[in-house]
C-alpha positions as CSV (number, residue, x, y, z in Angstrom):
1,M,86.1,54.7,-37.9
2,A,84.4,57.3,-35.7
3,V,81.0,56.4,-34.4
4,Q,78.6,58.9,-32.9
5,Q,78.0,58.2,-29.2
6,Q,75.1,60.6,-28.4
7,K,72.5,62.1,-30.6
8,K,73.2,65.9,-31.2
9,S,70.1,68.0,-30.4
10,K,68.6,70.4,-33.0
11,Q,69.6,73.3,-30.8
12,K,73.3,72.3,-30.7
13,I,73.4,71.8,-34.5
14,R,71.7,75.1,-35.1
15,Q,74.0,77.0,-32.7
16,R,77.0,75.6,-34.6
17,K,75.6,76.5,-38.0
18,A,74.5,80.0,-36.9
19,A,78.2,81.2,-36.8
20,N,78.4,80.6,-40.5
21,R,75.3,82.7,-41.3
22,Y,76.6,85.9,-39.4
23,R,77.2,88.7,-41.9
24,G,78.3,91.5,-39.6
25,F,76.7,94.9,-39.2
26,Q,74.2,95.9,-41.9
27,T,74.4,99.5,-42.9
28,N,72.0,101.9,-44.6
29,I,72.6,105.2,-46.4
30,C,71.0,108.3,-44.7
31,A,68.4,109.9,-46.9
32,Q,69.2,113.4,-45.7
33,C,73.0,113.6,-45.9
34,G,74.0,110.3,-47.7
35,D,76.3,109.2,-44.9
36,I,76.4,105.6,-43.6
37,A,74.1,104.9,-40.6
38,L,72.9,101.8,-38.8
39,P,69.3,100.8,-39.4
40,H,66.6,101.9,-37.0
41,R,68.8,104.5,-35.5
42,A,69.3,108.2,-36.0
43,C,72.1,109.3,-38.3
44,P,75.2,110.2,-36.3
45,S,76.2,113.0,-38.6
46,C,73.0,114.9,-39.3
47,G,70.6,113.6,-36.6
48,Y,67.7,112.7,-38.8
49,Y,65.5,109.5,-38.4
50,K,62.7,108.7,-40.9
51,G,62.9,112.2,-42.3
52,K,62.6,114.0,-38.9
53,K,65.2,115.8,-36.8
54,V,65.7,114.1,-33.5
55,E,67.7,115.1,-30.4
56,L,71.0,113.2,-30.0
């Protein structure tokens, strides 16, 4: 039977479990054009962010 030789630190355990929590890129729908855009970034198709036109 396998017996643990060294105690695993909390950091090592959490690093291993973090890979299972990854859900990929989260996307939002642009309020102006309805296209898919990343959060906290200007929409690549229309150039709006929080209801204002920004320079791309």
